[in-house]
Backbone as CSV, one residue per row, in Angstrom:
resi,resn,N_x,N_y,N_z,CA_x,CA_y,CA_z,C_x,C_y,C_z
1,MET,0.845,-1.199,0.000,0.000,0.000,0.000,0.874,1.241,0.000
2,GLY,0.504,2.227,-0.859,1.230,3.490,-0.871,0.832,4.335,0.318
3,LYS,1.215,5.597,0.266,0.858,6.499,1.362,-0.652,6.669,1.407
4,PRO,-1.247,6.710,2.604,-2.694,6.895,2.681,-3.109,8.288,2.202
5,ASP,-4.317,8.381,1.703,-4.871,9.645,1.220,-5.529,10.366,2.401
6,LEU,-4.982,11.517,2.779,-5.539,12.289,3.885,-6.397,13.455,3.407
7,SER,-6.519,13.609,2.093,-7.221,14.795,1.584,-8.729,14.702,1.827
8,VAL,-9.307,15.843,2.145,-10.761,15.947,2.299,-11.207,17.246,1.617
9,GLU,-12.517,17.383,1.468,-13.050,18.598,0.841,-14.192,19.138,1.689
10,ILE,-14.149,20.435,1.938,-15.208,21.100,2.701,-15.817,22.165,1.805
11,ALA,-17.033,21.940,1.351,-17.755,22.950,0.558,-16.930,23.467,-0.616
12,GLY,-16.226,22.548,-1.272,-15.436,22.944,-2.439,-14.013,23.366,-2.122
13,ILE,-13.674,23.493,-0.831,-12.297,23.829,-0.440,-11.538,22.515,-0.264
14,LYS,-10.507,22.336,-1.072,-9.732,21.094,-1.014,-8.621,21.229,0.034
15,LEU,-8.599,20.304,0.986,-7.596,20.310,2.059,-6.673,19.118,1.891
16,ARG,-5.372,19.320,2.068,-4.414,18.197,1.924,-4.584,17.176,3.050
17,ASN,-5.065,17.663,4.199,-5.410,16.766,5.308,-6.505,17.438,6.120
18,PRO,-7.140,16.721,7.049,-8.315,17.270,7.720,-8.030,18.281,8.831
19,VAL,-6.754,18.655,9.048,-6.413,19.472,10.224,-6.384,20.965,9.889
20,MET,-7.269,21.708,10.549,-7.338,23.157,10.402,-6.971,23.767,11.755
21,THR,-6.667,25.056,11.755,-6.387,25.740,13.021,-7.643,26.489,13.461
22,ALA,-7.941,26.442,14.746,-9.159,27.085,15.235,-8.952,28.587,15.393
23,SER,-9.948,29.330,14.986,-9.887,30.785,15.053,-9.575,31.270,16.462
24,GLY,-8.698,32.278,16.533,-8.371,32.880,17.821,-7.245,32.188,18.547
25,THR,-6.757,31.070,17.988,-5.671,30.334,18.651,-4.415,30.284,17.782
26,PHE,-4.472,30.922,16.631,-3.384,30.779,15.649,-3.030,32.133,15.022
27,GLY,-3.431,33.218,15.700,-3.167,34.546,15.165,-3.686,34.692,13.751
28,TYR,-2.837,35.267,12.897,-3.193,35.403,11.477,-2.323,34.470,10.624
29,GLY,-1.732,33.452,11.287,-0.932,32.461,10.556,0.562,32.684,10.663
30,LYS,1.001,33.905,10.383,2.442,34.193,10.358,3.095,33.951,11.718
31,GLU,2.340,34.203,12.795,2.886,34.058,14.144,3.389,32.640,14.419
32,PHE,2.854,31.661,13.678,3.221,30.260,13.928,4.185,29.705,12.882
33,ALA,4.583,30.543,11.922,5.391,30.042,10.796,6.749,29.490,11.227
34,ASP,7.266,29.954,12.374,8.570,29.456,12.844,8.460,28.100,13.542
35,TYR,7.237,27.688,13.862,7.046,26.503,14.694,6.535,25.283,13.936
36,LEU,5.960,25.486,12.770,5.490,24.359,11.968,5.468,24.777,10.508
37,ASP,5.372,23.788,9.636,5.294,24.053,8.201,3.827,24.305,7.860
38,LEU,3.507,25.546,7.538,2.117,25.915,7.245,1.571,25.184,6.016
39,GLU,2.462,24.578,5.239,2.023,23.825,4.064,1.915,22.328,4.360
40,ARG,1.903,21.988,5.658,1.691,20.588,6.049,0.380,20.425,6.810
41,ILE,-0.405,21.490,6.903,-1.717,21.397,7.548,-2.799,21.644,6.494
42,GLY,-4.046,21.376,6.875,-5.128,21.443,5.891,-5.575,22.852,5.546
43,ALA,-5.731,23.704,6.561,-6.185,25.073,6.326,-5.826,25.936,7.526
44,ILE,-5.668,27.223,7.249,-5.432,28.215,8.300,-6.721,29.005,8.474
45,ILE,-7.215,29.071,9.711,-8.376,29.921,9.983,-7.900,31.084,10.839
46,THR,-8.192,32.292,10.374,-7.682,33.483,11.048,-8.437,33.768,12.343
47,LYS,-7.829,34.596,13.124,-8.476,35.243,14.275,-9.752,35.912,13.768
48,GLY,-10.797,35.967,14.579,-12.058,36.558,14.144,-11.913,38.030,13.788
49,LEU,-12.379,38.397,12.614,-12.252,39.780,12.146,-13.572,40.527,12.243
50,SER,-13.473,41.791,12.648,-14.638,42.679,12.682,-14.420,43.816,11.700
51,LEU,-15.459,44.602,11.505,-15.398,45.719,10.551,-14.345,46.733,10.972
52,HIS,-14.263,46.983,12.286,-13.324,47.968,12.816,-12.406,47.282,13.821
53,PRO,-11.190,47.836,14.051,-10.289,47.227,15.034,-10.949,47.152,16.408
54,LYS,-10.598,46.129,17.166,-11.189,45.958,18.500,-10.095,45.636,19.503
55,ALA,-10.111,46.347,20.642,-9.069,46.175,21.656,-9.324,44.963,22.541
56,GLY,-10.558,44.506,22.590,-10.878,43.367,23.432,-11.167,43.777,24.866
57,ASN,-11.248,42.783,25.745,-11.636,43.020,27.136,-10.454,43.420,28.012
58,GLN,-10.775,43.866,29.220,-9.757,44.154,30.237,-9.077,42.852,30.660
59,THR,-7.862,42.984,31.192,-7.164,41.823,31.754,-7.484,41.736,33.248
60,PRO,-7.318,40.553,33.863,-6.934,39.270,33.258,-8.041,38.714,32.369
61,ARG,-7.622,38.101,31.270,-8.611,37.573,30.331,-8.340,36.141,29.879
62,ILE,-7.356,35.501,30.519,-7.139,34.056,30.307,-6.831,33.435,31.663
63,VAL,-7.396,32.278,31.933,-7.060,31.545,33.157,-7.119,30.047,32.856
64,GLU,-6.112,29.336,33.363,-6.126,27.877,33.213,-7.134,27.275,34.184
65,THR,-7.785,26.210,33.749,-8.740,25.490,34.588,-8.426,24.000,34.458
66,PRO,-8.951,23.146,35.337,-8.702,21.708,35.190,-9.148,21.217,33.807
67,GLY,-8.198,20.685,33.034,-8.556,20.141,31.728,-8.817,21.166,30.650
68,GLY,-8.421,22.420,30.881,-8.667,23.398,29.824,-8.292,24.800,30.220
69,MET,-8.909,25.765,29.533,-8.666,27.167,29.851,-9.924,27.973,29.571
70,LEU,-10.033,29.074,30.309,-11.113,30.026,30.071,-10.508,31.247,29.406
71,ASN,-11.142,31.746,28.361,-10.659,32.990,27.778,-11.803,33.979,27.642
72,ALA,-11.463,35.233,27.905,-12.407,36.334,27.680,-11.637,37.435,26.965
73,ILE,-10.990,37.050,25.851,-10.181,38.002,25.089,-11.059,39.141,24.559
74,GLY,-12.290,38.795,24.221,-13.192,39.830,23.699,-13.020,40.085,22.218
75,LEU,-12.556,39.050,21.497,-12.447,39.107,20.029,-11.569,40.267,19.552
76,GLN,-10.487,40.515,20.295,-9.520,41.535,19.871,-9.015,41.205,18.473
77,ASN,-8.984,42.218,17.596,-8.436,41.993,16.251,-8.117,43.321,15.582
78,VAL,-7.389,43.236,14.460,-6.902,44.455,13.778,-7.966,45.116,12.903
79,GLY,-9.086,44.410,12.663,-10.104,44.963,11.762,-9.841,44.544,10.322
80,ILE,-10.886,44.529,9.531,-10.802,43.995,8.167,-9.811,44.750,7.275
81,ASP,-9.785,46.071,7.373,-8.920,46.844,6.467,-7.448,46.592,6.747
82,ALA,-7.066,46.585,8.044,-5.670,46.304,8.393,-5.303,44.861,8.041
83,PHE,-6.271,43.946,8.177,-6.015,42.556,7.788,-5.642,42.482,6.307
84,ILE,-6.419,43.158,5.478,-6.170,43.128,4.028,-4.798,43.731,3.706
85,GLN,-4.475,44.845,4.372,-3.218,45.541,4.045,-1.993,44.884,4.675
86,GLU,-2.135,44.406,5.929,-0.948,43.987,6.677,-0.789,42.474,6.830
87,LYS,-1.879,41.725,6.853,-1.794,40.289,7.138,-1.909,39.423,5.887
88,LEU,-2.717,39.869,4.932,-2.972,39.061,3.739,-1.735,38.873,2.855
89,PRO,-0.845,39.885,2.733,0.328,39.672,1.874,1.137,38.434,2.255
90,PHE,1.325,38.182,3.552,2.053,36.973,3.957,1.262,35.724,3.596
91,LEU,-0.032,35.729,3.887,-0.856,34.544,3.645,-0.881,34.172,2.161
92,ARG,-0.727,35.171,1.293,-0.670,34.905,-0.150,0.492,34.002,-0.516
93,THR,1.558,34.056,0.286,2.777,33.292,-0.043,2.696,31.835,0.407
94,VAL,1.643,31.492,1.146,1.523,30.140,1.711,0.539,29.315,0.869
95,ASN,0.972,28.144,0.456,0.119,27.289,-0.371,-0.778,26.413,0.507
96,THR,-1.628,27.075,1.276,-2.595,26.401,2.145,-3.845,27.267,2.165
97,PRO,-5.043,26.673,2.052,-6.253,27.488,2.038,-6.372,28.359,3.295
98,VAL,-6.772,29.608,3.082,-6.997,30.541,4.190,-8.499,30.779,4.313
99,ILE,-9.018,30.493,5.497,-10.434,30.733,5.781,-10.508,31.855,6.803
100,VAL,-11.291,32.874,6.515,-11.373,34.021,7.418,-12.593,33.882,8.327
101,ASN,-12.346,33.940,9.625,-13.424,33.950,10.609,-13.888,35.399,10.754
102,LEU,-15.197,35.606,10.824,-15.717,36.972,10.929,-16.857,37.026,11.931
103,TYR,-17.061,38.227,12.481,-18.184,38.418,13.395,-18.633,39.872,13.349
104,GLY,-19.876,40.095,13.743,-20.400,41.455,13.793,-21.274,41.636,15.020
105,ASN,-21.577,42.880,15.315,-22.489,43.187,16.421,-23.893,43.491,15.924
106,THR,-24.021,43.634,14.600,-25.337,43.833,13.991,-25.386,43.011,12.709
107,LEU,-26.573,42.771,12.214,-26.723,42.072,10.937,-25.937,42.776,9.840
108,GLU,-26.051,44.104,9.815,-25.414,44.890,8.746,-23.901,44.696,8.733
109,GLU,-23.309,44.609,9.933,-21.853,44.437,9.995,-21.433,43.098,9.386
110,TYR,-22.182,42.052,9.672,-21.876,40.741,9.074,-21.920,40.837,7.544
111,GLY,-22.959,41.485,7.025,-23.112,41.588,5.579,-21.986,42.380,4.928
112,GLU,-21.614,43.475,5.586,-20.556,44.325,5.033,-19.209,43.604,5.010
113,LEU,-18.924,42.887,6.084,-17.679,42.106,6.144,-17.632,41.056,5.042
114,ALA,-18.740,40.342,4.885,-18.787,39.290,3.867,-18.575,39.871,2.473
115,GLU,-19.142,41.036,2.216,-18.959,41.689,0.905,-17.495,42.032,0.660
116,LYS,-16.828,42.558,1.690,-15.412,42.926,1.540,-14.556,41.688,1.282
117,LEU,-14.834,40.626,2.020,-14.042,39.399,1.883,-14.329,38.676,0.575
118,ASP,-15.544,38.853,0.069,-15.934,38.195,-1.179,-15.043,38.616,-2.338
119,LYS,-14.473,39.806,-2.241,-13.656,40.359,-3.336,-12.206,39.891,-3.292
120,LEU,-11.836,39.121,-2.282,-10.432,38.732,-2.104,-10.196,37.309,-2.601
121,PRO,-9.501,37.149,-3.724,-9.294,35.801,-4.263,-8.469,34.902,-3.341
122,GLU,-7.645,35.504,-2.459,-6.794,34.704,-1.574,-7.591,34.020,-0.468
123,VAL,-8.788,34.489,-0.234,-9.604,33.916,0.841,-10.433,32.766,0.273
124,ALA,-10.167,31.551,0.788,-10.817,30.351,0.243,-12.265,30.221,0.700
125,GLY,-12.556,30.738,1.906,-13.905,30.605,2.440,-14.058,31.446,3.682
126,LEU,-15.282,31.526,4.172,-15.585,32.315,5.367,-16.114,31.397,6.457
127,GLU,-15.714,31.676,7.698,-16.295,31.008,8.855,-16.984,32.086,9.686
128,VAL,-18.275,31.940,9.889,-19.053,32.965,10.574,-19.239,32.594,12.037
129,ASN,-18.762,33.482,12.906,-18.943,33.306,14.348,-20.276,33.950,14.726
130,ILE,-21.246,33.119,15.086,-22.561,33.671,15.443,-22.747,33.712,16.964
131,SER,-21.657,33.470,17.719,-21.739,33.525,19.185,-21.500,34.954,19.680
132,CYS,-22.191,35.900,19.079,-22.024,37.313,19.399,-23.390,37.933,19.656
133,PRO,-23.453,38.910,20.577,-24.752,39.541,20.849,-25.165,40.522,19.758
134,ASN,-26.436,40.479,19.401,-26.992,41.438,18.443,-27.367,42.693,19.225
135,VAL,-26.536,43.731,19.093,-26.745,44.918,19.936,-28.079,45.612,19.654
136,LYS,-28.603,45.409,18.451,-29.890,46.056,18.116,-31.091,45.290,18.663
137,GLN,-30.854,44.045,19.092,-31.967,43.228,19.596,-31.803,42.962,21.092
138,GLY,-31.297,43.957,21.801,-31.181,43.834,23.252,-30.130,42.842,23.700
139,GLY,-29.166,42.538,22.820,-28.047,41.678,23.208,-28.286,40.193,23.069
140,ILE,-29.389,39.787,22.453,-29.608,38.351,22.253,-28.516,37.810,21.325
141,VAL,-27.927,36.679,21.711,-26.818,36.119,20.935,-27.370,35.445,19.676
142,PHE,-26.813,35.839,18.507,-27.269,35.277,17.228,-27.275,33.747,17.274
143,GLY,-26.238,33.172,17.903,-26.047,31.723,17.860,-26.875,30.921,18.830
144,THR,-27.713,31.588,19.637,-28.552,30.819,20.567,-30.036,30.925,20.221
145,ASP,-30.349,31.642,19.162,-31.748,31.816,18.745,-31.858,31.409,17.273
146,PRO,-32.612,30.341,16.962,-32.669,29.860,15.574,-33.081,30.940,14.571
147,LYS,-34.014,31.796,14.956,-34.478,32.843,14.046,-33.361,33.848,13.759
148,ALA,-32.655,34.274,14.817,-31.549,35.226,14.653,-30.416,34.604,13.837
149,ALA,-30.134,33.318,14.095,-29.086,32.625,13.342,-29.461,32.549,11.864
150,TYR,-30.714,32.218,11.588,-31.186,32.140,10.205,-31.005,33.482,9.503
151,GLU,-31.358,34.559,10.200,-31.265,35.897,9.597,-29.821,36.272,9.257
152,VAL,-28.917,36.042,10.208,-27.536,36.464,9.976,-26.876,35.604,8.899
153,VAL,-27.134,34.303,8.909,-26.534,33.436,7.893,-27.118,33.758,6.510
154,SER,-28.405,34.033,6.454,-29.029,34.415,5.171,-28.376,35.662,4.590
155,LEU,-28.128,36.642,5.451,-27.535,37.899,4.983,-26.114,37.671,4.468
156,VAL,-25.334,36.871,5.209,-23.973,36.579,4.761,-24.012,35.805,3.444
157,ARG,-24.956,34.871,3.339,-25.090,34.080,2.112,-25.376,34.973,0.902
158,GLN,-26.201,36.008,1.107,-26.519,36.945,0.016,-25.323,37.826,-0.337
159,SER,-24.370,37.938,0.608,-23.262,38.891,0.443,-21.996,38.254,-0.117
160,THR,-21.987,36.933,-0.287,-20.776,36.281,-0.788,-21.129,35.019,-1.567
161,ILE,-20.266,34.707,-2.529,-20.408,33.425,-3.232,-19.374,32.414,-2.715
162,LYS,-18.533,32.863,-1.772,-17.500,31.965,-1.231,-18.137,30.877,-0.358
163,PRO,-17.424,29.749,-0.197,-17.903,28.721,0.726,-18.152,29.319,2.106
164,LEU,-19.279,28.944,2.691,-19.726,29.556,3.938,-19.843,28.494,5.034
165,ILE,-18.984,28.641,6.045,-18.990,27.746,7.207,-19.577,28.536,8.377
166,VAL,-20.498,27.956,9.103,-21.051,28.627,10.285,-20.606,27.866,11.523
167,LYS,-20.074,28.627,12.507,-19.560,28.031,13.745,-20.656,28.062,14.799
168,LEU,-21.038,26.880,15.256,-22.164,26.756,16.178,-21.749,26.903,17.637
169,SER,-22.604,27.562,18.404,-22.412,27.685,19.843,-22.957,26.446,20.543
170,PRO,-22.263,25.963,21.591,-22.791,24.837,22.367,-23.736,25.300,23.476
171,ASN,-23.825,26.624,23.657,-24.598,27.163,24.781,-26.072,27.277,24.410
172,VAL,-26.622,26.137,23.984,-28.006,26.079,23.493,-28.686,24.826,24.044
173,THR,-30.006,24.828,24.020,-30.758,23.654,24.468,-30.747,22.567,23.400
174,ASN,-30.836,22.984,22.131,-30.973,22.030,21.036,-30.047,22.410,19.885
175,VAL,-28.861,21.799,19.834,-27.875,22.159,18.812,-28.343,21.744,17.415
176,VAL,-29.153,20.698,17.334,-29.652,20.243,16.028,-30.580,21.285,15.413
177,GLU,-31.400,21.900,16.249,-32.290,22.957,15.759,-31.480,24.122,15.193
178,MET,-30.379,24.492,15.883,-29.515,25.574,15.394,-28.844,25.172,14.074
179,ALA,-28.412,23.922,13.989,-27.769,23.438,12.768,-28.730,23.524,11.590
180,HIS,-29.966,23.073,11.795,-30.972,23.149,10.727,-31.199,24.587,10.280
181,ALA,-31.286,25.517,11.238,-31.531,26.926,10.904,-30.414,27.470,10.015
182,CYS,-29.169,27.123,10.353,-28.025,27.633,9.585,-27.948,27.012,8.190
183,VAL,-28.215,25.714,8.104,-28.187,25.043,6.797,-29.331,25.563,5.914
184,ASP,-30.501,25.731,6.506,-31.642,26.258,5.752,-31.356,27.664,5.220
185,ALA,-30.527,28.411,5.945,-30.204,29.783,5.544,-29.085,29.846,4.510
186,GLY,-28.446,28.700,4.229,-27.441,28.690,3.169,-26.032,28.315,3.580
187,ALA,-25.837,27.839,4.811,-24.498,27.398,5.215,-24.066,26.188,4.393
188,ASP,-22.815,26.216,3.911,-22.268,25.097,3.139,-21.655,24.036,4.044
189,ALA,-21.278,24.449,5.255,-20.662,23.542,6.222,-20.863,24.140,7.607
190,LEU,-20.701,23.309,8.631,-20.830,23.778,10.013,-19.577,23.388,10.777
191,SER,-19.097,24.292,11.627,-18.014,23.933,12.539,-18.571,23.981,13.953
192,LEU,-18.197,22.989,14.761,-18.737,22.908,16.102,-17.809,22.025,16.950
193,ILE,-17.584,22.528,18.209,-18.349,23.581,18.872,-17.443,24.777,19.194
194,ASN,-18.083,25.926,19.405,-17.417,27.080,19.979,-17.267,26.809,21.484
195,THR,-16.732,27.761,22.226,-16.483,27.523,23.650,-17.770,27.484,24.472
196,LEU,-17.684,26.749,25.587,-18.766,26.714,26.568,-18.565,27.854,27.576
197,THR,-19.625,28.497,27.982,-19.491,29.598,28.938,-19.176,29.064,30.333
198,GLY,-18.133,29.631,30.960,-17.754,29.203,32.294,-17.175,30.356,33.094
199,MET,-16.792,30.072,34.340,-16.150,31.101,35.155,-15.198,30.460,36.150
200,ALA,-14.306,31.297,36.684,-13.359,30.853,37.704,-13.342,31.907,38.812
201,ILE,-13.171,31.439,40.058,-13.263,32.323,41.217,-11.973,32.252,42.036
202,ASP,-11.520,33.404,42.508,-10.385,33.500,43.416,-10.932,33.523,44.840
203,LEU,-10.707,32.443,45.576,-11.281,32.319,46.922,-10.762,33.406,47.865
204,GLN,-9.452,33.700,47.779,-8.871,34.690,48.701,-9.464,36.079,48.482
205,LYS,-9.602,36.443,47.232,-10.132,37.787,46.918,-11.656,37.805,46.881
206,ARG,-12.241,36.609,46.837,-13.691,36.482,46.693,-14.193,37.242,45.454
207,ARG,-13.424,37.091,44.413,-13.771,37.776,43.160,-13.601,36.805,41.981
208,PRO,-14.305,37.061,40.859,-14.014,36.279,39.650,-12.571,36.547,39.207
209,ILE,-11.909,35.539,38.657,-10.532,35.734,38.186,-10.518,36.565,36.904
210,LEU,-11.448,36.305,36.010,-11.507,37.061,34.753,-12.157,38.422,34.983
211,ALA,-11.563,39.454,34.395,-12.149,40.801,34.512,-13.570,40.827,33.937
212,ASN,-13.792,39.974,32.951,-15.105,39.922,32.293,-16.119,39.060,33.072
213,ILE,-15.699,38.464,34.177,-16.433,37.536,35.048,-16.564,36.152,34.403
214,THR,-17.184,36.074,33.233,-17.299,34.779,32.544,-16.388,34.750,31.319
215,GLY,-16.122,33.549,30.844,-15.292,33.384,29.644,-15.661,32.108,28.924
216,GLY,-14.948,31.836,27.859,-15.215,30.644,27.062,-14.281,29.515,27.446
217,LEU,-14.856,28.377,27.817,-14.078,27.200,28.209,-13.711,26.383,26.976
218,SER,-12.413,26.070,26.858,-11.936,25.233,25.746,-10.951,24.216,26.307
219,GLY,-10.490,23.315,25.437,-9.525,22.305,25.863,-10.185,20.957,26.118
220,PRO,-9.392,19.988,26.612,-9.883,18.617,26.779,-11.172,18.505,27.593
221,ALA,-11.402,19.442,28.511,-12.605,19.373,29.349,-13.889,19.368,28.521
222,ILE,-13.873,19.993,27.346,-15.116,20.099,26.562,-15.232,19.032,25.478
223,LYS,-14.201,18.191,25.338,-14.219,17.219,24.233,-15.432,16.286,24.236
224,PRO,-15.834,15.717,25.383,-17.006,14.829,25.351,-18.283,15.535,24.895
225,VAL,-18.429,16.805,25.271,-19.603,17.582,24.843,-19.543,17.812,23.336
226,ALA,-18.356,18.170,22.867,-18.181,18.436,21.432,-18.426,17.186,20.589
227,LEU,-17.884,16.053,21.042,-18.105,14.793,20.311,-19.592,14.473,20.209
228,ARG,-20.291,14.638,21.333,-21.731,14.356,21.339,-22.480,15.263,20.370
229,MET,-22.133,16.549,20.365,-22.843,17.484,19.489,-22.530,17.227,18.014
230,VAL,-21.271,16.916,17.700,-20.917,16.583,16.310,-21.709,15.345,15.871
231,TRP,-21.749,14.342,16.721,-22.470,13.111,16.376,-23.960,13.397,16.155
232,GLN,-24.565,14.194,17.048,-25.998,14.519,16.907,-26.274,15.262,15.600
233,VAL,-25.445,16.267,15.329,-25.676,17.092,14.134,-25.418,16.281,12.860
234,ALA,-24.427,15.382,12.919,-24.130,14.546,11.740,-25.320,13.681,11.349
235,GLN,-26.130,13.290,12.339,-27.322,12.492,12.031,-28.416,13.326,11.363
236,ALA,-28.328,14.656,11.506,-29.461,15.513,11.174,-29.300,16.347,9.902
237,VAL,-28.061,16.634,9.487,-27.865,17.500,8.316,-26.958,16.816,7.296
238,GLU,-27.016,17.322,6.073,-26.244,16.697,4.980,-24.925,17.411,4.696
239,VAL,-24.707,18.599,5.257,-23.490,19.359,4.933,-22.289,18.816,5.715
240,PRO,-21.065,19.077,5.238,-19.882,18.621,5.976,-19.765,19.329,7.323
241,LEU,-19.223,18.605,8.304,-19.006,19.161,9.640,-17.513,19.218,9.948
242,ILE,-17.138,20.241,10.719,-15.765,20.387,11.187,-15.818,20.303,12.710
243,GLY,-15.146,19.307,13.273,-15.202,19.083,14.717,-14.174,19.907,15.463
244,ILE,-14.597,20.517,16.566,-13.715,21.343,17.401,-14.030,21.053,18.865
245,GLY,-12.969,20.986,19.680,-13.195,20.865,21.122,-12.230,19.900,21.770
246,GLY,-11.144,20.420,22.300,-10.211,19.595,23.064,-9.401,18.613,22.248
247,ILE,-9.156,18.914,20.981,-8.361,17.998,20.138,-6.879,18.257,20.397
248,MET,-6.246,17.325,21.101,-4.829,17.466,21.477,-3.945,16.473,20.725
249,THR,-4.547,15.387,20.237,-3.774,14.305,19.618,-4.479,13.827,18.353
250,ALA,-3.764,13.014,17.588,-4.350,12.403,16.394,-5.539,11.523,16.773
251,THR,-5.451,10.848,17.903,-6.560,10.007,18.370,-7.823,10.842,18.547
252,ASP,-7.676,11.996,19.205,-8.828,12.891,19.375,-9.436,13.258,18.024
253,ALA,-8.573,13.638,17.087,-9.046,14.079,15.771,-9.805,12.961,15.060
254,LEU,-9.266,11.746,15.124,-9.894,10.617,14.438,-11.229,10.234,15.083
255,GLU,-11.341,10.425,16.408,-12.624,10.179,17.071,-13.701,11.121,16.531
256,PHE,-13.332,12.383,16.320,-14.293,13.344,15.769,-14.733,12.933,14.360
257,MET,-13.809,12.372,13.596,-14.166,11.940,12.246,-15.119,10.750,12.304
258,LEU,-14.873,9.816,13.207,-15.803,8.694,13.377,-17.202,9.197,13.752
259,ALA,-17.250,10.250,14.557,-18.543,10.812,14.984,-19.267,11.537,13.859
260,GLY,-18.551,11.793,12.740,-19.214,12.406,11.592,-18.558,13.647,11.028
261,ALA,-17.420,14.066,11.606,-16.731,15.256,11.093,-15.893,14.897,9.863
262,THR,-15.872,15.804,8.895,-15.027,15.643,7.709,-13.633,16.204,7.954
263,ALA,-13.555,17.207,8.834,-12.279,17.828,9.193,-12.362,18.241,10.653
264,VAL,-11.237,18.697,11.190,-11.191,19.109,12.593,-10.435,20.431,12.710
265,GLN,-10.641,21.096,13.843,-9.865,22.289,14.147,-9.122,22.088,15.456
266,VAL,-7.856,22.501,15.457,-7.006,22.409,16.633,-6.894,23.809,17.226
267,GLY,-7.234,23.938,18.520,-7.270,25.260,19.134,-6.355,25.393,20.332
268,THR,-6.870,25.032,21.505,-6.119,25.181,22.758,-4.763,24.486,22.699
269,ALA,-4.676,23.372,21.985,-3.395,22.649,21.862,-2.288,23.537,21.302
270,ASN,-2.640,24.525,20.467,-1.624,25.413,19.890,-0.884,26.215,20.957
271,PHE,-1.542,26.480,22.090,-0.895,27.246,23.158,0.105,26.388,23.926
272,LEU,-0.172,25.095,24.018,0.722,24.175,24.723,1.893,23.770,23.838
273,ASP,1.613,23.601,22.562,2.631,23.159,21.604,2.322,23.833,20.270
274,PRO,3.097,24.861,19.904,2.771,25.602,18.675,2.853,24.775,17.395
275,SER,3.451,23.568,17.477,3.484,22.702,16.282,2.406,21.626,16.338
276,ALA,1.439,21.779,17.249,0.429,20.735,17.479,-0.327,20.340,16.213
277,ALA,-0.745,21.316,15.417,-1.574,20.996,14.245,-0.835,20.061,13.281
278,GLN,0.441,20.362,13.020,1.216,19.502,12.118,1.448,18.130,12.751
279,ASN,1.716,18.099,14.047,1.945,16.820,14.727,0.696,15.933,14.675
280,ILE,-0.464,16.558,14.816,-1.726,15.805,14.766,-1.945,15.242,13.365
281,ALA,-1.670,16.068,12.339,-1.809,15.593,10.952,-0.864,14.413,10.694
282,ASP,0.373,14.526,11.171,1.343,13.432,10.991,0.881,12.169,11.724
283,GLY,0.319,12.368,12.917,-0.165,11.232,13.702,-1.342,10.536,13.040
284,MET,-2.191,11.304,12.389,-3.323,10.712,11.669,-2.819,9.844,10.517
285,GLU,-1.813,10.360,9.810,-1.239,9.585,8.703,-0.630,8.280,9.226
286,ALA,0.079,8.372,10.353,0.708,7.176,10.929,-0.347,6.145,11.337
287,TYR,-1.471,6.622,11.865,-2.546,5.707,12.262,-3.108,4.972,11.040
288,LEU,-3.344,5.726,9.968,-3.889,5.100,8.751,-2.925,4.050,8.219
289,GLU,-1.639,4.391,8.187,-0.630,3.445,7.694,-0.600,2.181,8.559
290,ALA,-0.585,2.381,9.865,-0.474,1.249,10.789,-1.694,0.332,10.716
291,ASN,-2.831,0.889,10.323,-4.067,0.108,10.307,-4.533,-0.257,8.896
292,GLY,-3.666,-0.003,7.915,-3.979,-0.404,6.542,-5.184,0.308,5.957
293,ILE,-5.410,1.553,6.379,-6.542,2.334,5.856,-6.023,3.240,4.740
294,ALA,-6.538,3.053,3.528,-6.004,3.764,2.364,-6.461,5.218,2.293
295,ASP,-7.631,5.511,2.857,-8.225,6.842,2.681,-8.911,7.265,3.976
296,VAL,-8.535,8.434,4.479,-9.108,8.919,5.740,-10.625,9.097,5.648
297,LYS,-11.113,9.294,4.440,-12.562,9.511,4.256,-13.384,8.281,4.645
298,GLU,-12.712,7.112,4.673,-13.412,5.882,5.110,-13.891,5.988,6.559
299,LEU,-13.246,6.867,7.341,-13.567,6.981,8.759,-14.721,7.936,9.060
300,ILE,-15.055,8.797,8.094,-16.068,9.840,8.369,-17.422,9.195,8.655
301,GLY,-17.917,9.413,9.858,-19.231,8.896,10.236,-19.293,7.389,10.364
302,ALA,-18.115,6.740,10.526,-18.099,5.262,10.546,-18.290,4.697,11.955
303,LEU,-18.768,5.516,12.863,-18.992,5.051,14.237,-20.096,3.981,14.255
304,ALA,-19.793,2.863,14.901,-20.796,1.810,15.038,-21.599,2.050,16.306
305,THR,-22.905,2.256,16.160,-23.734,2.511,17.355,-24.864,1.490,17.451
């Protein structure tokens, strides 16, 4: 048997292997270029971009927790215009698909961002973060209300012809209902899950550790929840899924594929080991070779239940 085939396709985006970097954990790509070969991973997903630069939340805004970390960075980013001028030139030199994560505080902001990104040939696709409050609707989070999610995804769909991935929030009663709303609105693929809301307390000070009080929990602690949600959604929709949540090893990544994911995103692991994404891709290849599996696609949704 020759080398196993690790290539997969997400909504027309061809990936050399199923390993992508999770938004917000990999900067804009260049920051990690000294630590791994960016042309040995499947795709680079940028830090979430907004219409205007954002400073993010007050510090402290990261705290380690058992089995993971809480972050309340507040979606700090350079803004779309600075991204195009300062970050995109480097990404053009890398032969790996670049997917831009985006978010807005209003429907209009999502639409405007998608229009700007639609004009950039270097951008292979968009990942829409709907775990943001709609400031015009009293702060209801787009990603926890099926109607709001449908509206925002519909608007982005009208604003771009690029492949459209929607990132689902786990902070919902029924993730399948949210998945249906996004697919019905035109999502080509879904990535799940985003962080779970959590908090940490300093007993001595009797205060929350994070300045923001609550933050997003990521890392191995959320993996069982993420696996369950990927498996549930895989039973319910026809679009490709990208699994996220506590993927530290090739074993973790392959479990997500068995549950129904076509690709995976590596997030918190990048902070522990900046070469994690490449190591996971290499480990997946080694597993396929050792087990005589010719094509990684044989594993997608192959969980026996």
